[in-house]
C-alpha positions in Angstrom: 0.0 0.0 0.0 1.3 3.5 -0.9 1.5 5.7 2.2 -0.5 9.0 2.2 2.8 10.9 2.5 4.2 9.2 -0.6 1.0 10.1 -2.5 1.2 13.7 -1.5 4.9 13.9 -2.5 4.1 12.3 -5.9 1.2 14.7 -6.6 3.3 17.7 -5.6 6.0 16.6 -8.0 3.5 16.2 -10.8 1.9 19.6 -10.2 5.3 21.3 -10.2 6.1 19.8 -13.6 2.9 20.7 -15.3 3.4 24.6 -15.3 7.0 24.2 -16.6 5.9 21.8 -19.3 3.0 24.1 -20.2 5.3 27.1 -20.3 7.6 25.3 -22.7 4.7 24.1 -24.8 3.3 27.6 -25.2 6.6 29.4 -25.6 6.9 30.5 -29.3 10.2 30.1 -31.1 12.1 33.2 -32.0 10.9 33.3 -35.6 7.2 33.3 -34.4 7.7 36.6 -32.5 7.0 40.0 -34.0 10.2 41.5 -35.5 11.7 44.3 -33.5 10.6 47.7 -34.9 8.0 46.3 -37.4 5.0 48.6 -38.0 2.8 46.3 -40.2 -0.3 45.1 -38.2 -0.2 41.6 -39.6 3.3 41.0 -38.4 2.4 42.1 -34.9 -0.5 39.7 -35.1 1.9 36.9 -36.2 0.3 36.5 -39.6 2.8 35.8 -42.4 2.4 36.0 -46.2 4.2 33.2 -48.0 4.4 31.0 -51.1 4.3 27.2 -50.6 4.6 24.0 -52.7 2.8 20.7 -52.1 5.5 18.1 -51.3 3.3 15.2 -50.2 -0.3 14.1 -50.4 -1.9 11.4 -48.1 -5.3 9.9 -48.6 -7.4 8.7 -45.6 -11.0 7.7 -45.0 -12.2 11.3 -44.7 -10.2 13.0 -47.5 -6.8 14.2 -48.7 -4.2 15.9 -46.6 -1.6 17.9 -48.5 1.7 18.8 -46.9 3.1 22.1 -48.1 6.6 23.6 -47.7 7.3 27.3 -47.6 9.4 28.2 -50.6 9.2 32.0 -50.4 8.5 34.6 -47.7 6.8 37.8 -48.8 6.2 39.2 -45.3 7.5 37.5 -42.2 10.6 36.0 -40.7 13.2 34.4 -43.1 13.2 31.4 -40.8 9.8 30.4 -42.2 11.5 29.3 -45.3 11.4 25.5 -45.5 8.9 25.0 -42.8 5.8 22.9 -43.5 2.1 23.0 -42.8 -1.0 21.0 -43.9 -4.1 21.6 -45.9 -7.0 19.3 -45.8 -9.7 18.5 -48.3 -12.7 16.4 -47.2 -14.2 13.8 -49.6 -17.6 15.3 -49.1 -16.5 18.4 -50.9 -18.3 20.6 -48.4 -16.3 23.5 -47.0 -18.6 24.0 -44.0 -16.1 25.7 -41.8 -14.4 27.7 -44.5 -10.9 26.4 -43.8 -10.7 23.4 -46.2 -9.0 23.6 -49.6 -11.5 22.6 -52.3 -10.6 21.2 -54.8 -7.6 19.4 -53.3 -4.1 20.5 -53.9 -1.8 18.0 -55.6 1.9 17.3 -55.5 4.0 20.0 -57.0 1.2 22.6 -56.9 2.0 26.1 -55.6 0.0 28.7 -53.8 0.2 31.9 -51.8 -1.0 31.6 -48.2 -1.4 33.6 -45.0 0.1 31.5 -42.1 -0.5 31.9 -38.4 1.2 30.3 -35.5 -0.7 28.1 -33.1 1.3 27.5 -29.9 -1.4 25.1 -28.5 -1.1 22.5 -31.3 1.1 19.4 -31.2 4.0 18.9 -31.6 5.4 20.8 -28.6 6.5 24.3 -29.7 3.4 24.8 -31.8 2.5 24.4 -35.5 1.8 26.5 -38.5 -1.6 26.7 -40.2 -3.0 28.7 -43.0 -5.9 31.1 -42.4 -8.7 32.8 -44.4 -9.3 35.9 -42.3 -8.8 38.6 -44.9 -5.3 39.5 -43.7 -3.3 41.7 -46.0 -6.6 42.9 -47.6 -6.8 40.0 -50.0 -8.8 36.7 -50.1 -5.8 34.4 -49.8 -5.0 31.6 -50.4 -4.4 32.0 -54.1 -3.6 28.8 -56.0 -1.5 28.8 -59.1 -3.1 26.0 -61.0 -6.2 26.8 -63.1 -6.4 30.3 -61.6 -6.6 33.2 -64.0 -6.2 35.6 -61.0 -3.0 34.1 -59.7 -0.7 36.6 -61.4 -2.7 39.4 -59.8 -2.4 37.8 -56.4 1.4 37.3 -56.9 1.8 41.0 -57.9 -0.2 41.9 -54.8 2.1 39.8 -52.6 5.2 41.2 -54.2 4.1 44.7 -53.6 3.6 43.9 -49.9 7.0 42.3 -49.9 8.6 45.6 -50.9 7.0 47.3 -47.9 7.9 44.6 -45.5 11.6 44.6 -46.5 11.9 48.4 -46.0 12.9 50.1 -42.8 10.0 51.1 -40.4 10.1 54.8 -41.4 10.3 53.9 -45.0 7.3 51.5 -44.6 5.1 54.5 -43.5 6.2 56.5 -46.6 5.5 53.6 -48.9 2.1 52.9 -47.3 1.1 56.6 -47.8 2.3 56.4 -51.4 0.2 53.3 -52.1 -2.8 54.7 -50.2 -2.8 57.8 -52.4 -2.3 55.9 -55.7 -5.0 55.7 -58.3 -3.9 52.3 -59.5 -2.4 50.5 -56.5 -3.9 47.1 -55.9 -3.0 47.4 -52.2 -4.4 50.8 -51.7 -7.3 49.7 -49.4 -4.9 47.6 -47.3 -2.4 50.5 -47.1 -5.2 52.8 -45.8 -6.3 50.4 -43.1 -2.7 49.7 -42.1 -1.9 53.4 -41.7 -5.0 53.8 -39.5 -3.9 50.8 -37.3 -0.3 52.0 -37.1 -0.8 55.7 -36.3 -4.5 56.4 -35.8 -4.1 59.9 -34.4 -1.5 61.0 -36.9 -3.1 59.5 -40.0 -6.8 60.7 -39.5 -6.3 64.0 -41.4 -4.2 62.3 -44.1 -6.9 59.7 -44.7 -9.8 62.2 -44.7 -7.9 64.2 -47.3 -7.9 61.0 -49.5 -11.7 61.1 -49.5 -11.7 63.9 -52.1 -9.1 62.3 -54.3 -9.6 60.0 -57.3 -9.0 56.5 -55.9 -10.0 52.9 -56.7 -13.4 52.0 -55.3 -12.0 49.6 -52.7 -9.7 52.4 -51.4 -12.7 54.8 -51.2 -14.6 52.2 -49.2 -11.6 51.7 -46.9 -11.4 55.5 -46.3 -15.0 55.4 -45.1 -14.5 52.4 -42.9 -11.4 53.9 -41.2 -12.9 57.3 -40.6 -16.1 55.9 -39.1 -13.8 54.5 -36.5 -11.3 57.4 -36.2 -13.8 60.2 -36.3 -17.0 58.6 -35.1 -18.3 61.9 -33.7 -18.1 63.9 -36.9 -17.6 61.7 -39.9 -20.9 59.7 -40.2 -23.1 62.7 -41.2 -20.4 65.0 -42.7 -20.9 66.6 -46.1 -17.5 65.1 -47.2 -18.7 61.6 -46.4 -21.9 61.9 -48.4 -19.9 63.2 -51.3 -17.6 60.2 -51.1 -20.5 57.7 -50.8 -22.3 59.4 -53.7 -19.2 59.1 -55.8 -19.1 55.4 -55.0 -22.8 54.6 -55.8 -22.5 56.5 -59.1 -19.5 54.4 -60.2 -19.3 51.0 -61.9 -19.1 48.4 -59.0 -18.1 44.8 -58.9 -20.0 42.3 -56.7 -17.8 42.8 -53.7 -18.0 46.6 -53.9 -21.7 46.4 -54.4 -22.1 44.2 -51.3 -20.0 46.5 -49.2 -21.7 49.7 -50.1 -25.1 48.0 -49.9 -24.4 47.0 -46.3 -23.3 50.5 -45.5 -26.6 51.9 -46.8 -28.6 49.2 -44.9 -26.8 50.2 -41.7 -27.6 53.8 -42.4 -31.3 52.9 -42.9 -31.4 51.3 -39.5 -30.5 54.6 -37.9 -32.8 57.7 -37.8 -29.8 60.0 -38.4 -29.9 60.0 -42.2 -33.4 61.0 -43.2 -32.4 64.0 -45.4 -32.0 64.9 -49.1 -28.4 63.7 -49.3 -29.3 60.2 -48.1 -32.3 60.1 -50.5 -29.9 60.9 -53.4 -27.6 58.2 -52.2 -30.4 55.6 -52.0 -31.6 56.6 -55.5 -28.1 56.3 -56.9 -27.6 52.8 -55.5 -31.0 51.5 -56.8 -30.5 53.0 -60.2 -26.9 51.7 -60.6 -27.1 48.9 -63.3 -23.7 47.4 -62.2 -25.1 46.6 -58.8 -26.6 43.1 -58.7 -30.4 43.2 -58.8 -30.6 41.1 -55.7 -28.8 43.8 -53.6 -30.9 46.6 -55.0 -34.1 44.7 -54.3 -33.0 44.0 -50.8 -32.3 47.7 -50.2 -35.8 48.6 -51.7 -37.3 46.3 -49.1 -35.2 47.8 -46.3 -36.5 51.3 -47.1 -40.0 50.0 -46.3 -38.8 48.4 -43.1 -37.0 51.6 -42.0 -40.1 53.7 -42.6 -42.4 51.1 -40.8 -40.0 51.3 -37.8 -40.1 55.1 -37.7 -36.4 55.4 -38.7 -37.2 56.9 -42.1 -39.8 59.5 -43.1 -42.9 57.6 -44.5 -43.7 60.2 -47.2 -40.1 60.3 -48.4 -40.1 56.5 -48.5 -43.4 56.3 -50.5 -42.1 58.9 -52.9 -38.9 56.9 -53.5 -40.8 53.7 -53.9 -43.2 55.3 -56.4 -40.3 56.7 -58.3 -38.7 53.3 -58.6 -41.9 51.7 -59.7 -42.3 54.3 -62.4 -38.7 54.6 -63.6 -36.9 51.3 -62.9 -36.1 49.1 -65.9 -35.8 46.1 -63.5 -39.2 44.3 -63.2 -38.1 42.8 -59.9 -37.4 46.2 -58.3 -40.8 47.5 -59.5 -42.5 44.5 -57.9 -40.6 44.7 -54.6 -41.3 48.5 -54.4 -45.0 48.0 -55.0 -45.2 45.1 -52.5 -43.4 47.3 -50.0 -46.0 50.0 -50.2 -48.8 47.4 -50.1 -47.5 45.5 -47.1 -45.2 47.7 -45.0 -46.2 51.4 -45.3 -49.5 53.1 -45.1 -49.5 55.9 -47.6 -50.7 59.3 -46.4 -53.6 61.2 -47.9 -51.1 63.3 -49.8 -49.4 60.2 -51.3 -52.5 58.1 -52.0 -53.5 60.2 -55.0 -50.1 59.6 -56.5 -50.5 55.8 -55.9 -53.9 55.9 -57.7 -52.4 57.8 -60.6 -49.5 55.3 -60.9 -51.9 52.4 -60.8 -53.6 53.7 -63.9 -50.3 53.8 -65.7 -49.7 50.1 -64.9 -53.2 49.0 -65.8 -51.7 46.5 -68.3 -49.4 45.0 -65.6 -51.6 42.9 -63.4 -49.0 42.3 -60.7 -48.1 45.9 -60.1 -51.7 47.1 -60.5 -52.9 44.6 -57.9 -50.2 45.5 -55.4 -50.9 49.2 -55.8 -54.6 48.5 -55.3 -53.7 46.7 -52.0 -51.8 49.9 -51.0 -54.8 52.0 -51.7 -57.1 49.6 -49.7 -54.6 49.6 -46.8 -54.6 53.5 -46.7 -58.4 53.7 -46.9 -58.7 51.1 -44.0 -56.4 52.9 -41.7 
């Protein structure tokens, strides 16, 4: 039988070992620590931009596991070169958690990845893993095979590499140059980085960018940054509305449309923006043919919700909806606008006459005509 004193001594010895082992386990190696004097936010967050090649692929019951070796470091410690990490592809082909690589990467294939360090993973000392968190302002990873955008991604990474290799003071200068550029692919990232590095010093510089001719993504980054840096004055400033109007009047891709659409929806949920400037902004967005119809229809419906909740003037909302019914070339927008008046807003006595007149114009459109009649009935029953 083990004596109680022996048990106590054994437990004490074990407990004394655990903190030491845990400390060693969690202690990152030198290369995983932020470089002295670095200013780039990603490096301080231990996020590294690298190129890697698949050196081995193993098949198991659940899927394929590709082993990749770092062959080039765009931004990060040189000691990352030659280190390995894994990428997994399930046989189901379902990327439910957003971290799988689909389709699978094969031996010899190359790609550009953002790596992070996880000190809590085996083996002791931690492991590398790739991440999809929008770091460096780009949707990495970018795979070389069968990817027409790979050269664009590589040029993007090489531009960041120029900044990361420069001295800290020179990094700020380069970031400001790229932030101000009309053609720089990293402009939006440069703007966000400057705001993170020197928020107080860069606010005026970034606000000045709002009046310059910049890529749409850079303009959107200016608004995002200033909403944070100048939250008391920027949201309703004249300069901001000019910037947003410039954006909604431009040709937008899907990502840009989604971003500005979310901004407008956020503004609709507040009662701070019911003025002529915002009405113009809304109208510009709905009438922009480059914005996917689904986003424009969603915003039309949001106008009705905002008016119903008292966050938007009902007469202004009905006037906009009637305008879109009358002028839009998108049948879906006309239907959503008519349905919004019929189901979400009760038209005032001043507006009901206009609804009746518009119903006559759409006498040959049974869907619109019926919805407008529902709006008239709703107003008469109030």
